[in-house]
PDB file of N, CA, C and O in Angstrom:
ATOM      1  N   MET A   1     130.392  80.310 127.964  1.00  0.00           N
ATOM      2  CA  MET A   1     131.774  80.092 127.626  1.00  0.00           C
ATOM      3  C   MET A   1     131.844  79.623 126.187  1.00  0.00           C
ATOM      4  O   MET A   1     131.008  78.822 125.767  1.00  0.00           O
ATOM      5  N   ASN A   2     132.812  80.093 125.418  1.00  0.00           N
ATOM      6  CA  ASN A   2     132.938  79.763 124.003  1.00  0.00           C
ATOM      7  C   ASN A   2     133.915  78.629 123.743  1.00  0.00           C
ATOM      8  O   ASN A   2     134.699  78.696 122.797  1.00  0.00           O
ATOM      9  N   THR A   3     133.882  77.612 124.548  1.00  0.00           N
ATOM     10  CA  THR A   3     134.773  76.485 124.338  1.00  0.00           C
ATOM     11  C   THR A   3     133.971  75.340 123.753  1.00  0.00           C
ATOM     12  O   THR A   3     132.908  74.988 124.266  1.00  0.00           O
ATOM     13  N   THR A   4     134.484  74.757 122.671  1.00  0.00           N
ATOM     14  CA  THR A   4     133.810  73.620 122.059  1.00  0.00           C
ATOM     15  C   THR A   4     134.717  72.412 122.124  1.00  0.00           C
ATOM     16  O   THR A   4     135.942  72.533 122.120  1.00  0.00           O
ATOM     17  N   THR A   5     134.102  71.250 122.183  1.00  0.00           N
ATOM     18  CA  THR A   5     134.860  70.015 122.215  1.00  0.00           C
ATOM     19  C   THR A   5     134.520  69.207 120.978  1.00  0.00           C
ATOM     20  O   THR A   5     133.348  68.979 120.676  1.00  0.00           O
ATOM     21  N   ALA A   6     135.547  68.775 120.264  1.00  0.00           N
ATOM     22  CA  ALA A   6     135.360  67.971 119.062  1.00  0.00           C
ATOM     23  C   ALA A   6     136.188  66.700 119.188  1.00  0.00           C
ATOM     24  O   ALA A   6     136.902  66.512 120.172  1.00  0.00           O
ATOM     25  N   ASP A   7     136.090  65.832 118.191  1.00  0.00           N
ATOM     26  CA  ASP A   7     136.864  64.598 118.215  1.00  0.00           C
ATOM     27  C   ASP A   7     138.353  64.878 118.189  1.00  0.00           C
ATOM     28  O   ASP A   7     139.131  64.115 118.761  1.00  0.00           O
ATOM     29  N   ALA A   8     138.768  65.961 117.533  1.00  0.00           N
ATOM     30  CA  ALA A   8     140.186  66.287 117.423  1.00  0.00           C
ATOM     31  C   ALA A   8     140.738  66.857 118.728  1.00  0.00           C
ATOM     32  O   ALA A   8     141.956  66.943 118.884  1.00  0.00           O
ATOM     33  N   GLY A   9     139.886  67.244 119.658  1.00  0.00           N
ATOM     34  CA  GLY A   9     140.342  67.802 120.926  1.00  0.00           C
ATOM     35  C   GLY A   9     139.590  69.070 121.239  1.00  0.00           C
ATOM     36  O   GLY A   9     138.680  69.458 120.507  1.00  0.00           O
ATOM     37  N   SER A  10     139.959  69.710 122.309  1.00  0.00           N
ATOM     38  CA  SER A  10     139.299  70.929 122.728  1.00  0.00           C
ATOM     39  C   SER A  10     139.860  72.125 121.974  1.00  0.00           C
ATOM     40  O   SER A  10     141.039  72.170 121.621  1.00  0.00           O
ATOM     41  N   VAL A  11     138.977  73.094 121.738  1.00  0.00           N
ATOM     42  CA  VAL A  11     139.382  74.321 121.071  1.00  0.00           C
ATOM     43  C   VAL A  11     139.073  75.473 122.012  1.00  0.00           C
ATOM     44  O   VAL A  11     137.976  75.542 122.566  1.00  0.00           O
ATOM     45  N   THR A  12     140.018  76.371 122.198  1.00  0.00           N
ATOM     46  CA  THR A  12     139.822  77.496 123.099  1.00  0.00           C
ATOM     47  C   THR A  12     139.096  78.624 122.389  1.00  0.00           C
ATOM     48  O   THR A  12     138.777  78.517 121.205  1.00  0.00           O
ATOM     49  N   VAL A  13     138.837  79.703 123.108  1.00  0.00           N
ATOM     50  CA  VAL A  13     138.126  80.855 122.563  1.00  0.00           C
ATOM     51  C   VAL A  13     138.888  81.456 121.380  1.00  0.00           C
ATOM     52  O   VAL A  13     138.270  81.971 120.448  1.00  0.00           O
ATOM     53  N   THR A  14     140.202  81.396 121.405  1.00  0.00           N
ATOM     54  CA  THR A  14     141.005  81.975 120.330  1.00  0.00           C
ATOM     55  C   THR A  14     141.035  81.089 119.093  1.00  0.00           C
ATOM     56  O   THR A  14     141.588  81.488 118.068  1.00  0.00           O
ATOM     57  N   GLY A  15     140.463  79.917 119.164  1.00  0.00           N
ATOM     58  CA  GLY A  15     140.452  79.006 118.028  1.00  0.00           C
ATOM     59  C   GLY A  15     141.654  78.082 117.981  1.00  0.00           C
ATOM     60  O   GLY A  15     141.742  77.227 117.100  1.00  0.00           O
ATOM     61  N   GLN A  16     142.582  78.240 118.915  1.00  0.00           N
ATOM     62  CA  GLN A  16     143.759  77.380 118.982  1.00  0.00           C
ATOM     63  C   GLN A  16     143.423  76.123 119.783  1.00  0.00           C
ATOM     64  O   GLN A  16     142.744  76.209 120.807  1.00  0.00           O
ATOM     65  N   PRO A  17     143.883  74.968 119.336  1.00  0.00           N
ATOM     66  CA  PRO A  17     143.640  73.760 120.134  1.00  0.00           C
ATOM     67  C   PRO A  17     144.409  73.821 121.442  1.00  0.00           C
ATOM     68  O   PRO A  17     145.506  74.376 121.510  1.00  0.00           O
ATOM     69  N   GLU A  18     143.812  73.239 122.487  1.00  0.00           N
ATOM     70  CA  GLU A  18     144.483  73.204 123.780  1.00  0.00           C
ATOM     71  C   GLU A  18     145.708  72.309 123.691  1.00  0.00           C
ATOM     72  O   GLU A  18     145.689  71.286 123.006  1.00  0.00           O
ATOM     73  N   ALA A  19     146.755  72.690 124.371  1.00  0.00           N
ATOM     74  CA  ALA A  19     147.989  71.902 124.361  1.00  0.00           C
ATOM     75  C   ALA A  19     147.775  70.617 125.157  1.00  0.00           C
ATOM     76  O   ALA A  19     147.294  70.647 126.290  1.00  0.00           O
ATOM     77  N   ARG A  20     148.138  69.495 124.549  1.00  0.00           N
ATOM     78  CA  ARG A  20     148.053  68.225 125.266  1.00  0.00           C
ATOM     79  C   ARG A  20     149.329  68.059 126.071  1.00  0.00           C
ATOM     80  O   ARG A  20     150.402  68.498 125.657  1.00  0.00           O
ATOM     81  N   GLN A  21     149.203  67.427 127.211  1.00  0.00           N
ATOM     82  CA  GLN A  21     150.370  67.190 128.048  1.00  0.00           C
ATOM     83  C   GLN A  21     150.654  65.701 128.091  1.00  0.00           C
ATOM     84  O   GLN A  21     149.745  64.888 128.257  1.00  0.00           O
ATOM     85  N   LEU A  22     151.920  65.351 127.940  1.00  0.00           N
ATOM     86  CA  LEU A  22     152.344  63.961 128.036  1.00  0.00           C
ATOM     87  C   LEU A  22     152.483  63.611 129.505  1.00  0.00           C
ATOM     88  O   LEU A  22     153.312  64.178 130.217  1.00  0.00           O
ATOM     89  N   ARG A  23     151.662  62.668 129.951  1.00  0.00           N
ATOM     90  CA  ARG A  23     151.684  62.220 131.346  1.00  0.00           C
ATOM     91  C   ARG A  23     151.575  60.708 131.382  1.00  0.00           C
ATOM     92  O   ARG A  23     150.943  60.102 130.517  1.00  0.00           O
ATOM     93  N   ARG A  24     152.198  60.097 132.393  1.00  0.00           N
ATOM     94  CA  ARG A  24     152.041  58.658 132.577  1.00  0.00           C
ATOM     95  C   ARG A  24     150.617  58.374 133.015  1.00  0.00           C
ATOM     96  O   ARG A  24     150.050  59.113 133.820  1.00  0.00           O
ATOM     97  N   SER A  25     150.045  57.316 132.494  1.00  0.00           N
ATOM     98  CA  SER A  25     148.656  56.978 132.783  1.00  0.00           C
ATOM     99  C   SER A  25     148.519  56.294 134.133  1.00  0.00           C
ATOM    100  O   SER A  25     149.334  55.449 134.503  1.00  0.00           O
ATOM    101  N   GLY A  26     147.494  56.666 134.850  1.00  0.00           N
ATOM    102  CA  GLY A  26     147.168  55.985 136.087  1.00  0.00           C
ATOM    103  C   GLY A  26     146.123  54.914 135.855  1.00  0.00           C
ATOM    104  O   GLY A  26     145.884  54.068 136.716  1.00  0.00           O
ATOM    105  N   HIS A  27     145.491  54.955 134.670  1.00  0.00           N
ATOM    106  CA  HIS A  27     144.410  54.023 134.348  1.00  0.00           C
ATOM    107  C   HIS A  27     144.908  52.863 133.479  1.00  0.00           C
ATOM    108  O   HIS A  27     144.718  51.703 133.844  1.00  0.00           O
ATOM    109  N   ASP A  28     145.541  53.154 132.337  1.00  0.00           N
ATOM    110  CA  ASP A  28     146.104  52.128 131.451  1.00  0.00           C
ATOM    111  C   ASP A  28     147.524  51.840 131.895  1.00  0.00           C
ATOM    112  O   ASP A  28     148.485  52.299 131.277  1.00  0.00           O
ATOM    113  N   LYS A  29     147.649  51.083 132.960  1.00  0.00           N
ATOM    114  CA  LYS A  29     148.941  50.926 133.619  1.00  0.00           C
ATOM    115  C   LYS A  29     149.232  49.451 133.830  1.00  0.00           C
ATOM    116  O   LYS A  29     148.414  48.720 134.389  1.00  0.00           O
ATOM    117  N   MET A  30     150.412  49.015 133.377  1.00  0.00           N
ATOM    118  CA  MET A  30     150.878  47.663 133.700  1.00  0.00           C
ATOM    119  C   MET A  30     152.081  47.750 134.647  1.00  0.00           C
ATOM    120  O   MET A  30     152.123  47.072 135.674  1.00  0.00           O
ATOM    121  N   LEU A  31     153.044  48.580 134.293  1.00  0.00           N
ATOM    122  CA  LEU A  31     154.196  48.799 135.174  1.00  0.00           C
ATOM    123  C   LEU A  31     154.141  50.202 135.772  1.00  0.00           C
ATOM    124  O   LEU A  31     153.761  50.381 136.929  1.00  0.00           O
ATOM    125  N   ALA A  32     154.526  51.195 134.969  1.00  0.00           N
ATOM    126  CA  ALA A  32     154.563  52.569 135.479  1.00  0.00           C
ATOM    127  C   ALA A  32     153.606  53.494 134.734  1.00  0.00           C
ATOM    128  O   ALA A  32     153.544  54.683 135.046  1.00  0.00           O
ATOM    129  N   GLY A  33     152.863  52.983 133.762  1.00  0.00           N
ATOM    130  CA  GLY A  33     151.908  53.804 133.024  1.00  0.00           C
ATOM    131  C   GLY A  33     152.499  54.554 131.852  1.00  0.00           C
ATOM    132  O   GLY A  33     151.837  55.417 131.276  1.00  0.00           O
ATOM    133  N   VAL A  34     153.737  54.242 131.485  1.00  0.00           N
ATOM    134  CA  VAL A  34     154.405  54.954 130.393  1.00  0.00           C
ATOM    135  C   VAL A  34     153.704  54.691 129.062  1.00  0.00           C
ATOM    136  O   VAL A  34     153.380  55.633 128.340  1.00  0.00           O
ATOM    137  N   ALA A  35     153.467  53.424 128.731  1.00  0.00           N
ATOM    138  CA  ALA A  35     152.843  53.078 127.453  1.00  0.00           C
ATOM    139  C   ALA A  35     151.426  53.654 127.366  1.00  0.00           C
ATOM    140  O   ALA A  35     151.020  54.139 126.310  1.00  0.00           O
ATOM    141  N   GLY A  36     150.686  53.605 128.453  1.00  0.00           N
ATOM    142  CA  GLY A  36     149.339  54.166 128.466  1.00  0.00           C
ATOM    143  C   GLY A  36     149.340  55.669 128.247  1.00  0.00           C
ATOM    144  O   GLY A  36     148.487  56.198 127.534  1.00  0.00           O
ATOM    145  N   GLY A  37     150.291  56.353 128.857  1.00  0.00           N
ATOM    146  CA  GLY A  37     150.393  57.804 128.680  1.00  0.00           C
ATOM    147  C   GLY A  37     150.806  58.186 127.273  1.00  0.00           C
ATOM    148  O   GLY A  37     150.276  59.141 126.705  1.00  0.00           O
ATOM    149  N   ILE A  38     151.762  57.439 126.699  1.00  0.00           N
ATOM    150  CA  ILE A  38     152.190  57.716 125.323  1.00  0.00           C
ATOM    151  C   ILE A  38     151.050  57.436 124.355  1.00  0.00           C
ATOM    152  O   ILE A  38     150.825  58.206 123.422  1.00  0.00           O
ATOM    153  N   ALA A  39     150.328  56.340 124.571  1.00  0.00           N
ATOM    154  CA  ALA A  39     149.201  56.004 123.695  1.00  0.00           C
ATOM    155  C   ALA A  39     148.116  57.078 123.762  1.00  0.00           C
ATOM    156  O   ALA A  39     147.549  57.454 122.736  1.00  0.00           O
ATOM    157  N   ARG A  40     147.833  57.563 124.949  1.00  0.00           N
ATOM    158  CA  ARG A  40     146.817  58.614 125.095  1.00  0.00           C
ATOM    159  C   ARG A  40     147.271  59.888 124.403  1.00  0.00           C
ATOM    160  O   ARG A  40     146.471  60.550 123.741  1.00  0.00           O
ATOM    161  N   TYR A  41     148.547  60.242 124.544  1.00  0.00           N
ATOM    162  CA  TYR A  41     149.084  61.452 123.933  1.00  0.00           C
ATOM    163  C   TYR A  41     149.044  61.368 122.406  1.00  0.00           C
ATOM    164  O   TYR A  41     148.719  62.348 121.735  1.00  0.00           O
ATOM    165  N   LEU A  42     149.374  60.198 121.864  1.00  0.00           N
ATOM    166  CA  LEU A  42     149.393  60.010 120.414  1.00  0.00           C
ATOM    167  C   LEU A  42     148.040  59.589 119.850  1.00  0.00           C
ATOM    168  O   LEU A  42     147.891  59.444 118.637  1.00  0.00           O
ATOM    169  N   ASN A  43     147.051  59.392 120.728  1.00  0.00           N
ATOM    170  CA  ASN A  43     145.727  58.921 120.333  1.00  0.00           C
ATOM    171  C   ASN A  43     145.847  57.592 119.577  1.00  0.00           C
ATOM    172  O   ASN A  43     145.254  57.404 118.515  1.00  0.00           O
ATOM    173  N   ALA A  44     146.631  56.681 120.157  1.00  0.00           N
ATOM    174  CA  ALA A  44     146.879  55.371 119.557  1.00  0.00           C
ATOM    175  C   ALA A  44     146.433  54.284 120.525  1.00  0.00           C
ATOM    176  O   ALA A  44     146.115  54.559 121.682  1.00  0.00           O
ATOM    177  N   ASP A  45     146.413  53.063 120.045  1.00  0.00           N
ATOM    178  CA  ASP A  45     146.049  51.928 120.872  1.00  0.00           C
ATOM    179  C   ASP A  45     147.200  51.601 121.818  1.00  0.00           C
ATOM    180  O   ASP A  45     148.352  51.522 121.389  1.00  0.00           O
ATOM    181  N   VAL A  46     146.901  51.414 123.082  1.00  0.00           N
ATOM    182  CA  VAL A  46     147.935  51.163 124.079  1.00  0.00           C
ATOM    183  C   VAL A  46     148.649  49.842 123.800  1.00  0.00           C
ATOM    184  O   VAL A  46     149.839  49.716 124.089  1.00  0.00           O
ATOM    185  N   THR A  47     147.951  48.867 123.249  1.00  0.00           N
ATOM    186  CA  THR A  47     148.580  47.585 122.934  1.00  0.00           C
ATOM    187  C   THR A  47     149.669  47.756 121.880  1.00  0.00           C
ATOM    188  O   THR A  47     150.727  47.133 121.970  1.00  0.00           O
ATOM    189  N   LEU A  48     149.413  48.591 120.892  1.00  0.00           N
ATOM    190  CA  LEU A  48     150.402  48.860 119.847  1.00  0.00           C
ATOM    191  C   LEU A  48     151.658  49.498 120.446  1.00  0.00           C
ATOM    192  O   LEU A  48     152.776  49.124 120.092  1.00  0.00           O
ATOM    193  N   VAL A  49     151.474  50.451 121.342  1.00  0.00           N
ATOM    194  CA  VAL A  49     152.614  51.114 121.988  1.00  0.00           C
ATOM    195  C   VAL A  49     153.398  50.103 122.826  1.00  0.00           C
ATOM    196  O   VAL A  49     154.629  50.122 122.826  1.00  0.00           O
ATOM    197  N   ARG A  50     152.699  49.229 123.534  1.00  0.00           N
ATOM    198  CA  ARG A  50     153.380  48.206 124.340  1.00  0.00           C
ATOM    199  C   ARG A  50     154.170  47.238 123.465  1.00  0.00           C
ATOM    200  O   ARG A  50     155.283  46.846 123.815  1.00  0.00           O
ATOM    201  N   VAL A  51     153.596  46.854 122.328  1.00  0.00           N
ATOM    202  CA  VAL A  51     154.299  45.945 121.411  1.00  0.00           C
ATOM    203  C   VAL A  51     155.555  46.609 120.866  1.00  0.00           C
ATOM    204  O   VAL A  51     156.596  45.961 120.754  1.00  0.00           O
ATOM    205  N   ILE A  52     155.474  47.892 120.525  1.00  0.00           N
ATOM    206  CA  ILE A  52     156.650  48.613 120.017  1.00  0.00           C
ATOM    207  C   ILE A  52     157.739  48.693 121.089  1.00  0.00           C
ATOM    208  O   ILE A  52     158.914  48.473 120.796  1.00  0.00           O
ATOM    209  N   ILE A  53     157.358  49.005 122.317  1.00  0.00           N
ATOM    210  CA  ILE A  53     158.335  49.076 123.409  1.00  0.00           C
ATOM    211  C   ILE A  53     158.957  47.701 123.652  1.00  0.00           C
ATOM    212  O   ILE A  53     160.165  47.599 123.866  1.00  0.00           O
ATOM    213  N   ALA A  54     158.139  46.639 123.622  1.00  0.00           N
ATOM    214  CA  ALA A  54     158.660  45.282 123.829  1.00  0.00           C
ATOM    215  C   ALA A  54     159.604  44.883 122.699  1.00  0.00           C
ATOM    216  O   ALA A  54     160.640  44.265 122.945  1.00  0.00           O
ATOM    217  N   ALA A  55     159.253  45.231 121.462  1.00  0.00           N
ATOM    218  CA  ALA A  55     160.113  44.908 120.321  1.00  0.00           C
ATOM    219  C   ALA A  55     161.446  45.636 120.438  1.00  0.00           C
ATOM    220  O   ALA A  55     162.498  45.049 120.184  1.00  0.00           O
ATOM    221  N   LEU A  56     161.410  46.899 120.819  1.00  0.00           N
ATOM    222  CA  LEU A  56     162.662  47.644 121.024  1.00  0.00           C
ATOM    223  C   LEU A  56     163.499  47.011 122.129  1.00  0.00           C
ATOM    224  O   LEU A  56     164.725  46.949 122.029  1.00  0.00           O
ATOM    225  N   ALA A  57     162.844  46.548 123.169  1.00  0.00           N
ATOM    226  CA  ALA A  57     163.567  45.929 124.281  1.00  0.00           C
ATOM    227  C   ALA A  57     164.200  44.600 123.860  1.00  0.00           C
ATOM    228  O   ALA A  57     165.336  44.304 124.229  1.00  0.00           O
ATOM    229  N   LEU A  58     163.465  43.812 123.094  1.00  0.00           N
ATOM    230  CA  LEU A  58     163.966  42.494 122.701  1.00  0.00           C
ATOM    231  C   LEU A  58     165.045  42.562 121.628  1.00  0.00           C
ATOM    232  O   LEU A  58     166.036  41.835 121.697  1.00  0.00           O
ATOM    233  N   PHE A  59     164.862  43.421 120.645  1.00  0.00           N
ATOM    234  CA  PHE A  59     165.754  43.424 119.495  1.00  0.00           C
ATOM    235  C   PHE A  59     166.947  44.375 119.637  1.00  0.00           C
ATOM    236  O   PHE A  59     168.011  44.111 119.077  1.00  0.00           O
ATOM    237  N   THR A  60     166.787  45.458 120.366  1.00  0.00           N
ATOM    238  CA  THR A  60     167.885  46.425 120.459  1.00  0.00           C
ATOM    239  C   THR A  60     168.308  46.713 121.897  1.00  0.00           C
ATOM    240  O   THR A  60     169.411  47.210 122.122  1.00  0.00           O
ATOM    241  N   GLY A  61     167.472  46.417 122.851  1.00  0.00           N
ATOM    242  CA  GLY A  61     167.767  46.756 124.232  1.00  0.00           C
ATOM    243  C   GLY A  61     167.427  48.191 124.571  1.00  0.00           C
ATOM    244  O   GLY A  61     167.435  48.581 125.739  1.00  0.00           O
ATOM    245  N   ALA A  62     167.126  48.981 123.545  1.00  0.00           N
ATOM    246  CA  ALA A  62     166.818  50.395 123.764  1.00  0.00           C
ATOM    247  C   ALA A  62     165.459  50.584 124.437  1.00  0.00           C
ATOM    248  O   ALA A  62     165.245  51.594 125.108  1.00  0.00           O
ATOM    249  N   GLY A  63     164.548  49.642 124.273  1.00  0.00           N
ATOM    250  CA  GLY A  63     163.216  49.774 124.861  1.00  0.00           C
ATOM    251  C   GLY A  63     163.249  49.888 126.366  1.00  0.00           C
ATOM    252  O   GLY A  63     162.494  50.666 126.949  1.00  0.00           O
ATOM    253  N   VAL A  64     164.120  49.118 127.005  1.00  0.00           N
ATOM    254  CA  VAL A  64     164.232  49.156 128.468  1.00  0.00           C
ATOM    255  C   VAL A  64     164.755  50.513 128.919  1.00  0.00           C
ATOM    256  O   VAL A  64     164.207  51.124 129.836  1.00  0.00           O
ATOM    257  N   ALA A  65     165.813  50.977 128.271  1.00  0.00           N
ATOM    258  CA  ALA A  65     166.399  52.268 128.654  1.00  0.00           C
ATOM    259  C   ALA A  65     165.412  53.407 128.410  1.00  0.00           C
ATOM    260  O   ALA A  65     165.287  54.306 129.242  1.00  0.00           O
ATOM    261  N   LEU A  66     164.713  53.375 127.282  1.00  0.00           N
ATOM    262  CA  LEU A  66     163.732  54.424 126.981  1.00  0.00           C
ATOM    263  C   LEU A  66     162.563  54.386 127.960  1.00  0.00           C
ATOM    264  O   LEU A  66     162.064  55.432 128.374  1.00  0.00           O
ATOM    265  N   TYR A  67     162.122  53.177 128.335  1.00  0.00           N
ATOM    266  CA  TYR A  67     161.020  53.049 129.277  1.00  0.00           C
ATOM    267  C   TYR A  67     161.410  53.613 130.644  1.00  0.00           C
ATOM    268  O   TYR A  67     160.637  54.349 131.257  1.00  0.00           O
ATOM    269  N   VAL A  68     162.594  53.272 131.112  1.00  0.00           N
ATOM    270  CA  VAL A  68     163.055  53.774 132.417  1.00  0.00           C
ATOM    271  C   VAL A  68     163.213  55.293 132.379  1.00  0.00           C
ATOM    272  O   VAL A  68     162.832  55.986 133.322  1.00  0.00           O
ATOM    273  N   ALA A  69     163.781  55.807 131.279  1.00  0.00           N
ATOM    274  CA  ALA A  69     163.932  57.258 131.149  1.00  0.00           C
ATOM    275  C   ALA A  69     162.574  57.948 131.146  1.00  0.00           C
ATOM    276  O   ALA A  69     162.399  58.984 131.787  1.00  0.00           O
ATOM    277  N   ALA A  70     161.616  57.377 130.426  1.00  0.00           N
ATOM    278  CA  ALA A  70     160.268  57.965 130.388  1.00  0.00           C
ATOM    279  C   ALA A  70     159.618  57.918 131.766  1.00  0.00           C
ATOM    280  O   ALA A  70     158.947  58.869 132.166  1.00  0.00           O
ATOM    281  N   TRP A  71     159.812  56.816 132.496  1.00  0.00           N
ATOM    282  CA  TRP A  71     159.250  56.702 133.841  1.00  0.00           C
ATOM    283  C   TRP A  71     159.828  57.776 134.759  1.00  0.00           C
ATOM    284  O   TRP A  71     159.111  58.343 135.583  1.00  0.00           O
ATOM    285  N   LEU A  72     161.122  58.055 134.616  1.00  0.00           N
ATOM    286  CA  LEU A  72     161.771  59.053 135.463  1.00  0.00           C
ATOM    287  C   LEU A  72     161.437  60.487 135.068  1.00  0.00           C
ATOM    288  O   LEU A  72     161.404  61.368 135.926  1.00  0.00           O
ATOM    289  N   LEU A  73     161.187  60.736 133.775  1.00  0.00           N
ATOM    290  CA  LEU A  73     161.066  62.108 133.283  1.00  0.00           C
ATOM    291  C   LEU A  73     159.649  62.570 132.977  1.00  0.00           C
ATOM    292  O   LEU A  73     159.411  63.774 132.883  1.00  0.00           O
ATOM    293  N   ILE A  74     158.696  61.648 132.817  1.00  0.00           N
ATOM    294  CA  ILE A  74     157.315  62.033 132.512  1.00  0.00           C
ATOM    295  C   ILE A  74     156.503  61.980 133.800  1.00  0.00           C
ATOM    296  O   ILE A  74     156.458  60.938 134.454  1.00  0.00           O
ATOM    297  N   PRO A  75     155.864  63.078 134.173  1.00  0.00           N
ATOM    298  CA  PRO A  75     155.058  63.058 135.398  1.00  0.00           C
ATOM    299  C   PRO A  75     153.807  62.204 135.222  1.00  0.00           C
ATOM    300  O   PRO A  75     153.291  62.070 134.113  1.00  0.00           O
ATOM    301  N   GLY A  76     153.332  61.639 136.301  1.00  0.00           N
ATOM    302  CA  GLY A  76     152.117  60.833 136.279  1.00  0.00           C
ATOM    303  C   GLY A  76     150.878  61.704 136.312  1.00  0.00           C
ATOM    304  O   GLY A  76     150.953  62.904 136.576  1.00  0.00           O
ATOM    305  N   ASP A  77     149.731  61.085 136.040  1.00  0.00           N
ATOM    306  CA  ASP A  77     148.457  61.801 136.134  1.00  0.00           C
ATOM    307  C   ASP A  77     148.296  62.370 137.543  1.00  0.00           C
ATOM    308  O   ASP A  77     148.450  61.652 138.531  1.00  0.00           O
ATOM    309  N   GLY A  78     147.990  63.649 137.627  1.00  0.00           N
ATOM    310  CA  GLY A  78     147.754  64.294 138.910  1.00  0.00           C
ATOM    311  C   GLY A  78     149.016  64.644 139.684  1.00  0.00           C
ATOM    312  O   GLY A  78     148.932  65.103 140.824  1.00  0.00           O
ATOM    313  N   GLU A  79     150.170  64.438 139.092  1.00  0.00           N
ATOM    314  CA  GLU A  79     151.427  64.785 139.764  1.00  0.00           C
ATOM    315  C   GLU A  79     151.991  66.073 139.179  1.00  0.00           C
ATOM    316  O   GLU A  79     151.832  66.345 137.989  1.00  0.00           O
ATOM    317  N   ASP A  80     152.653  66.864 140.024  1.00  0.00           N
ATOM    318  CA  ASP A  80     153.231  68.124 139.577  1.00  0.00           C
ATOM    319  C   ASP A  80     154.573  67.948 138.886  1.00  0.00           C
ATOM    320  O   ASP A  80     154.909  68.706 137.975  1.00  0.00           O
ATOM    321  N   GLN A  81     155.336  66.958 139.310  1.00  0.00           N
ATOM    322  CA  GLN A  81     156.669  66.779 138.762  1.00  0.00           C
ATOM    323  C   GLN A  81     156.946  65.290 138.573  1.00  0.00           C
ATOM    324  O   GLN A  81     156.308  64.448 139.205  1.00  0.00           O
ATOM    325  N   PRO A  82     157.895  64.973 137.704  1.00  0.00           N
ATOM    326  CA  PRO A  82     158.232  63.565 137.475  1.00  0.00           C
ATOM    327  C   PRO A  82     158.986  62.963 138.659  1.00  0.00           C
ATOM    328  O   PRO A  82     159.367  63.669 139.593  1.00  0.00           O
ATOM    329  N   VAL A  83     159.192  61.666 138.604  1.00  0.00           N
ATOM    330  CA  VAL A  83     159.874  60.954 139.679  1.00  0.00           C
ATOM    331  C   VAL A  83     161.269  61.523 139.908  1.00  0.00           C
ATOM    332  O   VAL A  83     161.670  61.741 141.051  1.00  0.00           O
ATOM    333  N   ALA A  84     162.006  61.765 138.833  1.00  0.00           N
ATOM    334  CA  ALA A  84     163.365  62.307 138.963  1.00  0.00           C
ATOM    335  C   ALA A  84     163.345  63.696 139.603  1.00  0.00           C
ATOM    336  O   ALA A  84     164.207  64.010 140.424  1.00  0.00           O
ATOM    337  N   GLY A  85     162.381  64.518 139.240  1.00  0.00           N
ATOM    338  CA  GLY A  85     162.277  65.852 139.822  1.00  0.00           C
ATOM    339  C   GLY A  85     161.984  65.802 141.307  1.00  0.00           C
ATOM    340  O   GLY A  85     162.528  66.591 142.079  1.00  0.00           O
ATOM    341  N   ALA A  86     161.124  64.875 141.711  1.00  0.00           N
ATOM    342  CA  ALA A  86     160.814  64.733 143.131  1.00  0.00           C
ATOM    343  C   ALA A  86     162.037  64.236 143.900  1.00  0.00           C
ATOM    344  O   ALA A  86     162.285  64.671 145.025  1.00  0.00           O
ATOM    345  N   TRP A  87     162.804  63.322 143.291  1.00  0.00           N
ATOM    346  CA  TRP A  87     164.008  62.809 143.939  1.00  0.00           C
ATOM    347  C   TRP A  87     165.040  63.918 144.110  1.00  0.00           C
ATOM    348  O   TRP A  87     165.656  64.042 145.168  1.00  0.00           O
ATOM    349  N   ILE A  88     165.226  64.725 143.063  1.00  0.00           N
ATOM    350  CA  ILE A  88     166.197  65.826 143.136  1.00  0.00           C
ATOM    351  C   ILE A  88     165.761  66.857 144.170  1.00  0.00           C
ATOM    352  O   ILE A  88     166.588  67.363 144.928  1.00  0.00           O
ATOM    353  N   ALA A  89     164.471  67.170 144.207  1.00  0.00           N
ATOM    354  CA  ALA A  89     163.970  68.130 145.196  1.00  0.00           C
ATOM    355  C   ALA A  89     164.173  67.600 146.612  1.00  0.00           C
ATOM    356  O   ALA A  89     164.508  68.369 147.513  1.00  0.00           O
ATOM    357  N   GLY A  90     163.978  66.312 146.821  1.00  0.00           N
ATOM    358  CA  GLY A  90     164.201  65.715 148.130  1.00  0.00           C
ATOM    359  C   GLY A  90     165.665  65.769 148.537  1.00  0.00           C
ATOM    360  O   GLY A  90     165.979  66.030 149.698  1.00  0.00           O
ATOM    361  N   ARG A  91     166.556  65.526 147.594  1.00  0.00           N
ATOM    362  CA  ARG A  91     167.989  65.597 147.873  1.00  0.00           C
ATOM    363  C   ARG A  91     168.400  67.041 148.190  1.00  0.00           C
ATOM    364  O   ARG A  91     169.216  67.284 149.079  1.00  0.00           O
ATOM    365  N   ARG A  92     167.821  67.990 147.448  1.00  0.00           N
ATOM    366  CA  ARG A  92     168.143  69.398 147.657  1.00  0.00           C
ATOM    367  C   ARG A  92     167.690  69.834 149.061  1.00  0.00           C
ATOM    368  O   ARG A  92     168.393  70.591 149.731  1.00  0.00           O
ATOM    369  N   ASP A  93     166.521  69.357 149.502  1.00  0.00           N
ATOM    370  CA  ASP A  93     166.029  69.720 150.826  1.00  0.00           C
ATOM    371  C   ASP A  93     166.895  69.100 151.927  1.00  0.00           C
ATOM    372  O   ASP A  93     167.065  69.689 152.995  1.00  0.00           O
ATOM    373  N   ARG A  94     167.436  67.918 151.664  1.00  0.00           N
ATOM    374  CA  ARG A  94     168.277  67.255 152.657  1.00  0.00           C
ATOM    375  C   ARG A  94     169.604  67.972 152.843  1.00  0.00           C
ATOM    376  O   ARG A  94     170.160  67.989 153.941  1.00  0.00           O
ATOM    377  N   ILE A  95     170.105  68.558 151.779  1.00  0.00           N
ATOM    378  CA  ILE A  95     171.404  69.253 151.833  1.00  0.00           C
ATOM    379  C   ILE A  95     171.284  70.552 152.634  1.00  0.00           C
ATOM    380  O   ILE A  95     172.223  70.930 153.335  1.00  0.00           O
ATOM    381  N   ARG A  96     170.172  71.219 152.541  1.00  0.00           N
ATOM    382  CA  ARG A  96     169.986  72.504 153.242  1.00  0.00           C
ATOM    383  C   ARG A  96     169.798  72.342 154.674  1.00  0.00           C
ATOM    384  O   ARG A  96     169.629  73.329 155.391  1.00  0.00           O
TER     385      ARG A  96
END
């Protein structure tokens, strides 16, 4: 197989880097894994992401709303759909 792995990420046979997926972390998790997933996606320190979210929450209130939105819209590791998608699918099945 002609796939190589480097520090920058995986490279496919065509030479294009593999697309990274934003997912909530199941490993770096304090509440819902949002900060851990964002840190992994951005290749940043999870503590820095948590401090930024906390600062947004304390100074503007936007951090809480953004965190809840991310929890609802970003799927977790090993999950097919986000929490909101699963809730909507469950409601749709109940109506039928």
